[in-house]
N, C-alpha and C positions, 0 to 999 in steps of 0.2 A: 319650172313652176313647182310650188309646194302644195300638197294636199293634206288636209286634216279631216278625218271623219270622227265625230264625237257623238256619244250618247250620254244620257244623264248619269250612267254608271261608269263609263270608261272611255278612253281614247281607243278607237278601233283601228285607225290607220294614221300614220304620219310619215311623210316622205316626199321625195322628188318624183314627179311624173311628167310625161310628155303630153298626155291628154286624159280627159275624164268625161264619161257620158253619164248623165244623171236623169232620173225619171221625173221630169216636170209634170205638173198636173195637166198641161195641154199637149204633152208628148215629150219624149226624151230629147235631150239636146246635148251637144258636145262642147266642151270648153277646151280651147287651145291656148298656147302661149300668147300673151298680149291681148287677151279677150277684154272687151269693154266691161266696166264695172256693172254688176247685176246682183240683184237679190231676187230669189224665186222660191215658191213653195214647191215641195217635192211630194210625189205620190209614193205609194208602196212600189218597190221594184228594185232593179239591179243598178248599182253604181259600178260602172266598168272602168277600171283603172289600167292605163297603158303606160309602160315605160320602155321605150324602144320597141322591140318585138315582143316583149313579155306582156301578158295580159292577165288580170285577175278581176274577179267580181265579188261584190259584197251585197247581199240582199238586205235592203233597209225597209223599215216600216214608217214611211212618211218623214217629213221634216222640212228643213229650209237650207238653201245653199246661198253663200255669198262669195262673189268673185271680186277681188280688189287687188290691184298691183301684183298680178301673177301669184296670188295666194288664194286658194280655194278652200273654203270652210264649209263642211256639211255638218249640220246639226240634225242628227237623226233621232226620231222618237225611240228607236230600237233597231236591233239587227236580228235576222233570222239565221240560226246556225245551220 
């Protein structure tokens, strides 16, 4: 699966991942390979990116996520350093 995390200023992350957990407004949820198409609003929180055993997280300030054909696009209002 490919993941893109974009803000109005720049691309924060682009790459292959095995799973992603995003902070949905009704609670966090995980996206795995072959996930059903979805568009969801995101709350402030951590996007947890997993690739095999490696894990990293990026703190976002709200936004939207779209999952379609094993491509995950997170449009974040901003990121917290």
